[in-house]
N, C-alpha and C positions, 0 to 999 in steps of 0.2 A: 842368299844362301844357295840358290840353284847355280849361280855363277861360280861360287867357290867350289861346289861339288863337281861341276864340269871341269874346272881348272885342276882340281886334285886328280880326277879321273884321267885327264889328258897327260898330266905329269907322270902318273903311274904307268900309263901306256908307253910314254917316251922312255922312262927309266927301264922298263922291262924290254924295250926294243934295243937297249944298249947305250942309251944316252945318259952317261954318268952325271952330267951337269944338271939334268932335270931333278935328280935327287936333292941337290943343293937348293933348288927352288921349292921342292915339295916339303922338305923338313920344316921350314918356318910356318907353313900353312897348317900342318897337323900336329906340331910339337906341343902347343899349349893344351890341346884337347887330350893328347896322349898323356901328358904330365898330370892333368886333372884325373884321368882314369887311373893312372898309377898311384896317385896319392890316395884316392878312394880305396883302391885295392889294399894298400898297405894299412890304412886305418881299419879296414874291415877284418883283417886277419892278424891276430896276435902272433908273436913269435918272429916277426921280421923287423923288429925295432931298429936294427942296425942298417937296414937297407933303405936308401933314399929313393924317392920317385925318379930322379934323374938316372940313378944307377939301374933301376928296373927298366926304364926306357932304353938305356944303352944295351942292356942284356937282350931286350926284344930286338933291337936293330942288329945286334951281332948275329942273332939267330936268323933274322930275315935275310941279311946279306949273305950269311953262310949257307942258306938253304939252296943255293944254286938257282935252278929254274923254278921260280915261284910265280904263279899266275894270279895276281891280285887285280881285280877288274875295276873296282871303284872305291869310293870313300867308305861305304858300309863294309865292304869286304876287307879293307885295310884295318878298320877298327875291330871287326870281329876276329880277324887273324891276330892282331895285336893282343886282344883280350885272351885268346887261347894261349898265346906265347907267354903272357904275364902269368897266367894260371900255371903253366908248365914250369916257369922259373921258380915260382913260389913252392910248387909241389916238390921240385927237385931239391930246393933248399930245406924243406921240411923233412924229406927222406934222408938227406945228408946229415941232418941233426940227430937222426935216430940210429945211424950206423954205429956199429960196435966201437969203431975207433973214436967216436965222439960220445961214448957212454951208452949207446944202444938203447936209449930210453930208460936206463936204470937211474941215471942222475937227473934230477929235476931242479931247475933254477927256481928259487923262491925269492920273489921280490919283497919289498917292505910291506906291501899290503897283504900278501899271502902270509908272511911271517907273523903278522898281527891277527891272522885268522879272520880278515874281513872278507865278506862275500864279493867275488868278482866274476865277470863273465868268463866262461870256459872257452878256450880257443877251439876253432873248428879243426877237425881231423881232415886236413887237405887231401892226403892220399885216398882216404875212404870216399870223400866227396868226389874226387876225380874219377874213381872207379864207378861210382853211382851215376855221375854225369855221362860217362861213356855208355853205360847200360841204358840210360834214358835216351841218349841220342840214337841208340839202336831201335828203340820203340817209337820215338817221335823226335826227329831232329830239330824241329822248330821249338819245341818246349825246351830242349837242352840249350838251344841258342838264346832263348829268352832268359833262362837262368844265368847264362854266362854274361849277357848284357846287363841284366839287373843286378846280380850279385857281385860279379867280378869287375864289371866296368862302372856300375853305379848309375846307369842311365834311368831316367824316369820312364814311366809307361808310355807317355806320348812320344818320347825320343825313340824308344824301341819300336813303336808302331811305325814311325816314319822310316827308320832304317830297314825294317823288314817288309814294309809296304803292305801292312795289314791294319785292320781296324783296332782301335784301343780296346774295345770290348774283347776282341780275340786275345790280345796280350794279357788282359786281366784274367780271363778264363784259363789260358794256358799257364800263366804264372801261378795261379791258385792250384791247378792240378799238378804242376811240376813240384811245387813245395810239398803238397800232401804226399806225392809219390816218394820224394826224397826223404821226408820225415819217416815214412814207413820203412824205406830201404835202409836208412842210417840208424833207425831205432831211436830217434829223438822225438 
C-alpha cells in the first residue's frame, strides 16, 4: 500500500511538472478507486439516475485538466479533490434541473413507486447541503472534510483516519458532531 501511495505521489508530481505521459501511468492506478467512489456517490444521491460512474469520473478529470495550475500533492489530496469535484458536478446538475427552462422545480417526476403512494426515501437537497458544508468548513475544515469523505466518497472510518492521519476515535467524534451540526443547519 505504501509503495502504491509513493508511486501515485511521484506520478502526480511528474504530471504537474509537465510530464503528460505520467498521467497515462497514473490513471490506471487510481481509476478503480475513483470509479468505486463515483458509484457510491451516485447510489447515495437520487436524481442522477442517468449519470454513470464513468461519466462522473470523466467530468471530474475534465475539471481537473481544465483547472490549469493545480497543486495535488499526494493520493489523499487527489481523492479529496476528486470528491469535491464530484460533489460540485452533482450540485451543478441538481441546480440545472431546477432552472426555469427545465421546469424551475414546478414539475416533479413521479416514478411508479411514487405514483402508487408507496413510501420512499426523499432525496437530499444537494445545493443546501453544499452551502451547509461550506459553512461547516469555515468553522472546522477537518469536520467538513470527514463529511465529504464519508458521505460523498463512501469511505469507512478507518480509511478516513488513514487518509487524514488521525485516530479513528477522532474521526468518529468529528463525524458525530458534523452530522448533528448539519441536521440542525438543514432542519432534518
